C-alpha positions as CSV (number, residue, x, y, z in Angstrom):
1,M,-16.6,-65.2,10.1
2,Q,-17.8,-64.6,13.4
3,K,-18.4,-67.0,16.2
4,W,-21.1,-66.3,18.9
5,E,-22.6,-68.9,21.4
6,D,-20.9,-71.9,19.2
7,Q,-22.6,-70.5,16.0
8,Y,-20.6,-69.0,13.2
9,S,-21.8,-66.3,10.8
10,D,-20.5,-64.0,8.0
11,A,-19.4,-60.8,9.5
12,K,-20.2,-57.9,7.0
13,I,-19.0,-54.2,7.2
14,S,-21.9,-52.1,6.2
15,G,-23.2,-48.7,6.2
16,P,-24.0,-46.0,3.7
17,T,-20.6,-44.8,3.2
18,M,-19.3,-48.4,2.8
19,C,-22.1,-49.2,0.2
20,A,-21.4,-46.1,-1.6
21,I,-17.5,-46.7,-1.8
22,H,-18.3,-50.1,-3.3
23,N,-20.6,-48.9,-5.9
24,A,-18.4,-45.8,-6.7
25,Q,-15.3,-48.1,-7.4
26,K,-17.5,-49.6,-10.4
27,V,-18.7,-46.3,-11.7
28,L,-15.0,-44.9,-11.7
29,A,-13.7,-47.9,-13.4
30,D,-16.3,-47.6,-16.0
31,Q,-15.1,-44.1,-16.6
32,R,-11.6,-45.5,-17.2
33,L,-10.1,-44.2,-14.1
34,T,-7.0,-46.5,-13.3
35,P,-6.9,-48.6,-9.9
36,P,-4.6,-46.0,-8.3
37,E,-6.7,-43.2,-9.3
38,I,-9.8,-44.9,-7.9
39,A,-8.1,-45.7,-4.6
40,A,-7.0,-42.1,-4.4
41,S,-10.5,-40.7,-5.2
42,V,-12.5,-42.9,-2.8
43,L,-10.4,-44.6,-0.1
44,P,-10.0,-42.8,3.1
45,T,-6.9,-41.4,4.7
46,R,-6.9,-41.2,8.5
47,S,-10.6,-42.0,8.9
48,R,-12.2,-44.3,11.5
49,L,-14.2,-46.9,10.1
50,D,-16.9,-46.9,12.8
51,D,-17.7,-43.3,11.6
52,W,-19.6,-44.6,8.7
53,G,-21.4,-47.7,10.1
54,S,-24.7,-46.1,11.0
55,W,-28.0,-46.3,9.2
56,G,-29.8,-44.9,12.0
57,G,-29.7,-41.2,11.3
58,D,-27.2,-38.6,12.4
59,A,-26.9,-37.5,15.9
60,D,-24.9,-34.4,15.7
61,A,-25.6,-32.6,19.0
62,S,-25.0,-29.1,17.5
63,A,-27.6,-29.7,14.6
64,G,-30.1,-31.8,16.6
65,R,-31.2,-35.5,15.9
66,N,-32.0,-36.2,12.3
67,P,-33.5,-39.8,12.2
68,G,-33.7,-39.8,8.4
69,A,-30.3,-38.9,7.4
70,V,-26.6,-39.9,7.8
71,F,-23.7,-37.7,6.8
72,A,-20.0,-38.6,6.6
73,Q,-17.2,-36.6,5.3
74,Y,-13.6,-37.9,4.9
75,K,-10.1,-37.2,3.2
76,T,-8.7,-39.2,0.7
77,A,-5.3,-39.0,-1.0
78,A,-6.8,-36.7,-3.8
79,G,-9.4,-34.8,-2.1
80,T,-12.5,-35.0,-0.2
81,V,-15.6,-37.3,-0.3
82,T,-19.1,-36.4,1.1
83,S,-21.7,-39.1,1.8
84,R,-25.4,-38.4,2.5
85,Y,-27.7,-41.2,3.2
86,D,-31.4,-40.6,3.2
87,L,-33.9,-43.0,4.5
88,V,-36.7,-42.8,1.8
89,E,-39.0,-45.7,2.5
90,P,-38.7,-47.4,6.0
91,G,-39.6,-51.0,6.7
92,P,-39.5,-54.2,4.7
93,K,-39.0,-53.6,1.0
94,G,-38.0,-50.1,1.6
95,F,-35.2,-48.1,0.4
96,G,-32.8,-45.3,1.0
97,R,-30.5,-43.3,-1.2
98,V,-26.8,-42.4,-0.6
99,E,-25.4,-39.3,-2.6
100,F,-21.7,-39.6,-2.8
101,T,-19.8,-36.7,-3.8
102,I,-16.2,-37.2,-4.8
103,E,-13.9,-33.9,-5.1
104,A,-10.5,-35.2,-6.3
105,E,-7.9,-32.9,-7.4
106,D,-7.3,-32.9,-11.3
107,Q,-10.8,-34.5,-11.7
108,P,-14.2,-33.3,-12.5
109,R,-16.5,-33.3,-9.4
110,R,-18.5,-36.5,-9.4
111,V,-21.8,-37.1,-7.8
112,I,-22.7,-40.9,-7.6
113,L,-26.2,-41.8,-6.5
114,V,-26.8,-45.3,-5.0
115,T,-30.1,-46.9,-4.1
116,V,-30.0,-49.3,-1.1
117,R,-33.0,-51.8,-0.7
118,F,-33.7,-53.7,2.5
């Protein structure tokens, strides 16, 4: 909960990578991975949470601003995860897609696609 000007509201952690992590856990569980295998595959090690919170587009100065895509890559205990969010339809009732690529040792490479509606 957050309190601001004597009002309380739910505080939620959001962003394309967080949405993909949430959905990927379900997919991996359906593929019969154990909880420790899921954690090692998708949970970050030594990553900053604020690096994944943007829905607004990548602002990498070396590549120029890309307002329609957000990229994130981080290390896990078992490998590397790459997340790419593309805004497909902006505005009310619009949507975007997250392509979540999991490359964990001793496992096949997995690409999980998540549609995010807003």
